[in-house]
C-alpha positions in Angstrom: 93.1 -37.8 89.3 93.3 -40.9 91.4 96.2 -43.3 91.5 94.3 -45.9 93.5 93.1 -46.4 97.1 96.5 -47.6 98.4 98.8 -46.8 101.3 102.0 -45.1 100.3 105.2 -44.7 102.3 107.1 -41.6 101.1 110.7 -41.7 102.2 112.7 -38.4 102.1 110.8 -35.1 102.6 112.9 -32.8 100.5 111.3 -30.7 97.8 110.3 -33.6 95.6 109.2 -35.9 98.5 107.1 -33.1 100.1 105.4 -32.4 96.8 104.5 -36.2 96.4 102.9 -36.2 99.8 100.9 -33.1 99.0 99.6 -34.4 95.7 98.7 -37.8 97.0 96.9 -36.5 100.1 95.0 -34.0 98.0 93.7 -37.0 96.0 92.6 -38.7 99.2 95.3 -41.3 99.3 96.7 -42.6 102.6 100.3 -41.5 102.9 102.9 -42.3 105.6 106.2 -40.5 105.7 109.8 -41.3 106.8 112.6 -38.8 107.3 115.4 -38.1 109.8 115.6 -34.4 109.3 111.9 -33.4 108.9 108.8 -34.2 111.0 107.6 -37.6 109.8 105.7 -40.7 110.9 108.9 -42.8 111.1 112.6 -42.5 111.2 114.8 -44.2 108.6 116.0 -46.6 111.3 112.5 -47.6 112.1 111.5 -48.4 108.5 114.9 -50.2 108.0 114.4 -52.4 111.0 113.6 -56.1 110.6 110.6 -55.4 113.0 108.9 -52.9 110.7 105.8 -54.4 109.1 105.5 -53.6 105.4 102.3 -55.6 105.0 99.9 -52.6 105.1 102.1 -50.7 102.6 101.3 -51.0 98.9 104.1 -48.8 97.5 107.3 -47.0 98.7 108.2 -43.8 97.0 111.8 -43.0 97.7 114.0 -40.0 97.4 116.5 -41.0 94.7 119.5 -40.4 97.0 119.0 -43.6 98.8 121.1 -46.5 97.5 119.5 -49.8 96.5 121.4 -51.4 99.4 119.8 -49.1 102.0 118.1 -51.1 104.8 114.5 -49.9 104.2 114.8 -50.6 100.4 116.1 -54.1 101.1 113.3 -54.7 103.6 110.6 -53.4 101.3 111.9 -55.4 98.4 112.1 -58.6 100.5 108.4 -58.0 101.4 107.5 -57.7 97.7 106.6 -54.0 98.1 107.4 -52.0 95.0 109.9 -49.2 95.5 109.5 -46.4 92.9 110.7 -42.8 92.2 108.7 -39.7 91.9 109.2 -39.9 88.2 107.5 -43.3 88.1 104.6 -41.9 90.1 104.3 -38.9 87.8 104.1 -41.3 84.8 101.4 -43.3 86.4 99.4 -40.1 87.0 100.0 -39.1 83.4 98.8 -42.5 82.1 95.6 -42.3 84.2 94.8 -38.8 82.9 95.6 -39.9 79.3 93.3 -42.9 79.6 90.5 -40.7 80.9 91.2 -38.3 78.0 92.1 -35.5 80.5 95.6 -35.1 79.2 97.8 -35.5 76.1 101.1 -34.4 77.5 104.3 -35.0 75.4 107.2 -36.2 77.5 110.9 -35.4 76.7 113.6 -37.0 78.9 117.3 -36.1 79.2 120.0 -38.0 81.1 123.8 -38.3 81.0 126.8 -37.7 83.2 127.2 -34.1 82.3 125.2 -31.5 80.3 121.8 -32.8 81.1 120.7 -29.6 83.1 121.8 -27.2 80.3 120.3 -29.5 77.6 117.0 -29.6 79.6 117.0 -25.8 80.0 117.7 -25.4 76.3 115.0 -27.8 75.3 112.4 -26.1 77.5 113.4 -22.7 76.2 112.7 -24.0 72.6 109.3 -25.4 73.7 108.3 -22.1 75.2 109.5 -20.2 72.1 107.3 -22.5 70.0 104.3 -21.7 72.1 104.2 -24.9 74.1 102.9 -24.9 77.7 106.0 -26.6 79.1 108.1 -27.0 82.2 111.7 -28.2 83.0 111.3 -30.7 85.9 112.9 -33.6 87.6 116.5 -33.6 88.7 116.8 -30.0 87.6 115.1 -29.0 90.9 111.5 -28.5 90.0 109.3 -31.4 91.2 107.8 -33.5 88.5 104.7 -34.8 90.3 102.8 -31.5 90.8 103.7 -30.4 87.2 102.1 -33.5 85.8 99.2 -33.6 88.2 98.2 -30.0 87.4 97.1 -30.9 83.9 98.1 -27.4 82.7 101.1 -28.4 80.6 101.3 -30.0 77.2 105.0 -30.8 77.3 107.1 -32.2 80.2 110.9 -31.7 79.8 112.4 -33.9 82.4 116.1 -34.0 83.5 116.5 -37.6 84.8 119.3 -38.7 87.0 120.6 -42.2 87.1 119.3 -42.5 90.7 115.8 -41.6 89.5 116.0 -43.9 86.6 117.0 -46.8 88.8 113.6 -46.7 90.5 111.7 -46.0 87.3 110.5 -48.8 85.1 107.3 -48.0 83.1 108.0 -44.6 81.6 108.0 -44.5 77.8 109.1 -41.1 76.6 108.2 -39.5 73.3 111.8 -38.2 72.9 114.8 -39.3 74.9 118.5 -38.4 75.0 121.7 -39.4 76.7 124.2 -36.5 76.5 127.4 -38.5 77.5 128.6 -41.1 79.9 131.6 -41.1 82.2 132.5 -42.7 85.5 130.3 -41.2 88.2 128.3 -42.4 91.2 129.9 -45.8 90.8 129.7 -46.4 94.6 126.0 -45.9 94.5 125.3 -48.1 91.5 128.0 -50.7 92.2 130.0 -50.2 89.1 129.9 -48.6 85.7 127.8 -51.3 83.9 125.0 -50.8 86.4 125.3 -47.1 86.1 125.1 -47.3 82.3 122.2 -49.7 82.4 120.1 -47.3 84.6 120.9 -44.5 82.2 119.9 -46.6 79.2 116.4 -47.0 80.7 115.6 -43.5 79.3 115.3 -45.2 75.8 112.8 -47.8 76.9 109.8 -47.7 74.6 110.7 -44.3 73.1 108.0 -43.3 70.6 109.4 -40.5 68.4 113.1 -40.1 68.5 116.1 -41.5 70.4 118.9 -38.9 70.5 122.4 -39.9 71.3 126.0 -38.4 71.5 127.7 -39.9 68.4 131.1 -38.7 69.8 130.6 -41.0 72.8 131.2 -44.6 72.0 129.4 -46.0 75.0 126.3 -43.8 74.4 126.3 -44.8 70.8 126.3 -48.5 71.7 123.4 -48.1 74.2 121.4 -46.1 71.7 122.0 -48.4 68.8 121.1 -51.4 70.9 117.9 -49.7 72.2 116.9 -48.7 68.7 117.4 -52.2 67.4 115.0 -53.4 70.1 112.6 -50.5 69.7 108.9 -51.1 70.3 107.7 -48.4 67.9 108.9 -48.9 64.3 108.5 -45.2 63.4 110.9 -44.1 66.2 113.9 -42.4 64.7 117.6 -42.7 65.8 119.5 -39.4 65.6 123.1 -38.8 66.6 124.6 -35.4 67.3 128.3 -34.8 66.8 130.8 -31.9 66.9 132.4 -33.5 63.8 131.2 -33.7 60.2 127.9 -35.6 60.4 127.4 -38.9 58.8 124.1 -40.3 57.6 121.6 -40.2 60.5 123.4 -37.4 62.4 123.4 -33.7 63.0 126.8 -32.1 63.3 129.2 -29.4 62.3 130.7 -28.8 58.9 132.7 -25.7 57.8 131.3 -23.7 60.7 127.7 -24.7 60.0 125.2 -26.9 61.8 124.3 -29.6 59.2 121.4 -32.1 59.3 122.0 -35.5 57.7 119.4 -37.2 59.8 115.7 -38.0 59.3 114.7 -34.9 61.3 112.4 -32.7 59.3 114.2 -29.4 58.7 112.2 -27.9 55.8 114.4 -29.6 53.2 117.5 -27.7 54.5 120.8 -29.4 55.2 122.7 -26.4 56.4 120.7 -25.0 59.3 122.7 -22.1 60.9 126.3 -20.9 61.4 127.8 -21.8 64.7 128.9 -18.2 65.1 125.3 -17.2 65.5 125.2 -18.9 68.9 126.9 -16.0 70.7 126.1 -17.2 74.2 128.0 -20.4 73.6 131.3 -18.8 72.7 134.3 -17.1 74.2 134.8 -13.4 73.7 137.1 -14.2 70.7 134.3 -16.2 69.1 135.7 -19.7 69.9 133.0 -22.1 70.8 132.6 -23.9 74.1 132.5 -27.5 72.7 130.3 -29.0 75.5 127.7 -26.2 75.3 127.5 -26.6 71.5 127.0 -30.3 72.0 124.2 -29.6 74.5 122.6 -27.2 71.9 122.8 -29.9 69.2 121.1 -32.4 71.5 118.3 -29.9 72.4 117.8 -29.1 68.7 117.4 -32.8 67.8 115.0 -33.5 70.7 112.9 -30.4 69.9 112.6 -31.0 66.1 112.0 -34.6 66.9 109.1 -33.5 69.1 107.5 -31.6 66.3 108.9 -28.1 66.8 109.6 -26.1 63.6 113.4 -25.9 63.1 113.4 -22.1 62.7 111.7 -21.7 66.2 114.3 -24.1 67.7 117.3 -22.3 66.2 116.0 -18.8 67.2 115.5 -20.0 70.8 119.0 -21.5 70.9 120.5 -18.3 69.5 118.9 -16.3 72.3 119.7 -18.9 75.0 122.1 -18.0 77.8 123.3 -20.7 80.2 122.1 -20.5 83.8 124.3 -19.6 86.7 127.4 -21.5 87.6 127.9 -22.9 84.0 130.8 -21.2 82.2 129.7 -17.8 83.5 132.0 -14.8 83.4 131.5 -13.2 86.8 134.2 -10.5 86.9 136.9 -9.0 84.6 140.0 -7.1 85.7 141.6 -4.8 83.1 145.4 -5.0 83.7 148.3 -3.4 81.8 149.1 -6.8 80.4 145.6 -7.9 79.3 142.3 -8.8 81.0 142.0 -11.3 83.7 138.6 -13.0 83.4 137.0 -14.9 86.3 134.8 -17.8 85.1 132.4 -19.7 87.3 131.8 -23.3 86.3 130.9 -24.6 89.7 128.5 -27.1 88.1 131.6 -29.0 86.9 131.4 -31.4 89.8 133.3 -34.3 88.2 136.4 -34.9 86.1 134.4 -35.3 82.9 132.7 -31.9 83.3 135.9 -30.2 84.3 137.7 -31.6 81.3 135.0 -30.2 79.0 135.4 -26.8 80.6 139.2 -26.7 80.4 139.2 -27.9 76.8 137.5 -24.6 75.8 140.7 -22.6 76.4 144.1 -22.1 74.8 147.5 -23.3 76.0 148.7 -21.8 79.3 145.8 -19.5 79.5 144.0 -20.8 82.6 144.6 -20.7 86.3 142.5 -23.6 87.5 140.7 -23.7 90.9 140.1 -27.4 91.6 139.3 -29.8 94.3 136.6 -30.5 96.9 134.8 -33.8 97.8 136.4 -36.3 95.4 133.8 -39.0 95.9 136.4 -41.7 95.3 137.4 -40.3 91.9 140.8 -40.1 90.4 142.1 -37.1 88.3 145.1 -38.5 86.5 143.5 -38.7 83.1 142.0 -35.2 83.5 145.4 -33.6 84.4 147.3 -35.6 81.8 145.0 -34.5 79.0 144.4 -30.9 80.1 147.6 -29.6 81.8 148.6 -27.9 78.6 145.9 -25.2 79.1 147.0 -24.5 82.7 149.4 -21.8 83.7 148.9 -22.7 87.4 146.4 -24.4 89.7 144.9 -23.7 93.1 143.7 -26.7 95.1 140.9 -26.4 97.6 138.8 -29.0 99.5 139.2 -31.4 102.4 140.0 -34.3 100.1 143.1 -32.9 98.3 145.3 -36.0 97.9 143.7 -37.4 94.7 144.2 -34.1 92.9 147.7 -33.5 94.3 148.7 -37.1 93.3 147.5 -36.4 89.7 149.6 -33.3 89.4 152.6 -35.0 90.9 152.4 -37.8 88.4 151.3 -36.1 85.2 152.1 -32.3 85.5 154.8 -31.7 88.1 155.8 -28.6 86.2 152.5 -26.8 86.9 152.8 -24.3 89.8 150.3 -25.2 92.6 148.9 -23.2 95.5 147.3 -25.5 98.1 144.7 -23.9 100.4 144.9 -25.4 103.9 141.3 -26.7 104.6 141.8 -25.8 108.3 142.7 -22.2 107.5 139.2 -20.8 107.1 139.3 -19.2 110.5 141.7 -16.6 109.1 140.1 -16.0 105.7 137.3 -17.9 103.9 138.6 -20.7 101.7 137.3 -19.2 98.5 138.7 -15.8 99.3 142.1 -17.4 99.7 141.7 -19.4 96.5 140.7 -16.4 94.4 143.5 -14.3 95.7 146.1 -17.0 95.0 144.7 -17.6 91.5 144.6 -13.9 90.7 148.3 -13.6 91.7 149.2 -16.4 89.4 147.1 -14.9 86.6 148.9 -11.5 87.0 152.3 -13.1 86.9 151.5 -15.2 83.8 150.0 -12.2 82.0 153.2 -10.2 82.7 155.4 -13.1 81.5 153.4 -13.2 78.3 153.7 -9.5 77.8 157.4 -9.5 78.2 157.7 -12.0 75.4 155.8 -9.7 73.0 156.2 -6.2 71.8 153.8 -3.5 73.2 152.0 -3.4 69.8 151.4 -7.2 69.8 150.0 -7.1 73.3 147.7 -4.2 72.3 146.5 -6.1 69.3 146.0 -9.3 71.2 143.9 -7.5 73.8 141.7 -6.0 71.2 141.2 -9.2 69.3 140.8 -11.7 72.2 139.4 -9.5 74.9 141.5 -11.3 77.6 144.9 -12.8 78.2 144.2 -15.0 81.3 141.2 -16.9 82.8 140.7 -17.8 86.4 138.5 -20.9 86.0 136.7 -22.4 88.9 135.6 -25.8 87.6 136.5 -28.0 90.6 135.8 -31.5 89.2 134.6 -32.3 92.7 131.4 -32.1 94.8 131.1 -29.0 97.1 129.6 -30.3 100.4 132.9 -30.6 102.2 133.4 -26.8 102.4 130.3 -25.2 100.9 126.5 -25.6 101.2 126.2 -26.6 97.5 127.8 -26.0 94.1 125.7 -22.8 93.9 127.0 -21.5 97.2 130.6 -22.4 96.0 129.9 -20.4 92.8 128.3 -17.5 94.6 131.3 -17.2 96.9 133.7 -17.4 93.9 131.8 -14.5 92.2 131.8 -12.5 95.4 135.5 -12.7 96.0 136.3 -12.3 92.3 134.4 -9.0 92.3 136.1 -8.0 95.5 139.5 -8.6 94.0 138.7 -6.8 90.8 137.3 -3.8 92.7 140.4 -3.6 94.8 142.8 -4.1 91.9 145.3 -1.2 91.5 144.1 0.5 94.7 
């Protein structure tokens, strides 16, 4: 496949950027590169300089991490050189192949503040279960350009970040979804309205189905507006909700997933009991609301894409979330009930942490929180969720916003604050796990003293745990860890270490 005989400048040679260079050069295109950390033709300072000549360059393909106000993007735009994402390039490759009748790929795109990775994984699992040659690509970590250029897939399931969508303009998806919207990356976009507008681009020109979170007012408004302006009359609008569904929605009624939308479900309205999705529930059978919402979104996208509803439900019932998403990593059996350590390191903002905390009962969680706050505030999170907390352990180099939120909205919650400069003695996460475990033991013992021995025994049998140490930090990880995955791995390691040493 040929894009055209042009000169491309690829900026940022991470996994995606390197794959773009490889694909374009394999097609005989002229490619220049820019990066400060990898060997490249230019540095970022060079291409951002007023002296850099953009005249020979036909297109800049940028890593999505660079803000629109970055010098080289401003210079390229002033020189009338288009700046695009790898997603936009992949779409152009796809269109060329389709026009040459070499490809008929179906494209499914998922964006949102939280839940997009899990929804993408669920959707791709459904596609594979249905016999589709598919791949989960994009912001999920797998480069989209080589996946499209290979011509070996019939379905592309793309997780799309707001950064990628900002530099993407011509993609018209077959099926598109926004999982939810909350304040995030506002410094990058220059405000929430710009952030939401970039997210809404996922609905541009959608062909088969626009899926939206009907429990999110802002997403509902974006989807309704996009559907009113749709370019394809047959495109359906389908909302998913954790409440009783209205007309045009898929939701929950009396413990069942119910379809009241235009999605073809073999004439069935009641599709499956929520209890059959065992990987989306607590040990006592209570559902993680945000994971159920992700499953409903994936179900709507997949059936909208033509997958038989039975295949979709079977795949979801077998699905288990990937690492660092509500993952029980260790359990300590104590005389007063289990202490369960749960890794939700992917909860990197307040909205995600709130969804995680809301899965638990009153005073049942010792919350490990904090990190790189990215300018966020946590007052609303603490105000709304402090009732589930027995205590909290604060980590990170940027602790003030979290401490201020507790001081204002939940001063009664016991706090352990881990000194960010104390890692020379013991690793930060080791200190956090030990402090959280002590709180969990104390709270479990307090609960036990309030009950008879028989009541404690029955509760332990029925619920399977009495306390949860939840690491859902609501912050980015790069201040003290390599990544959210590293943060989660360290949590799991020290949780296992504590459990193995318990009682010795």
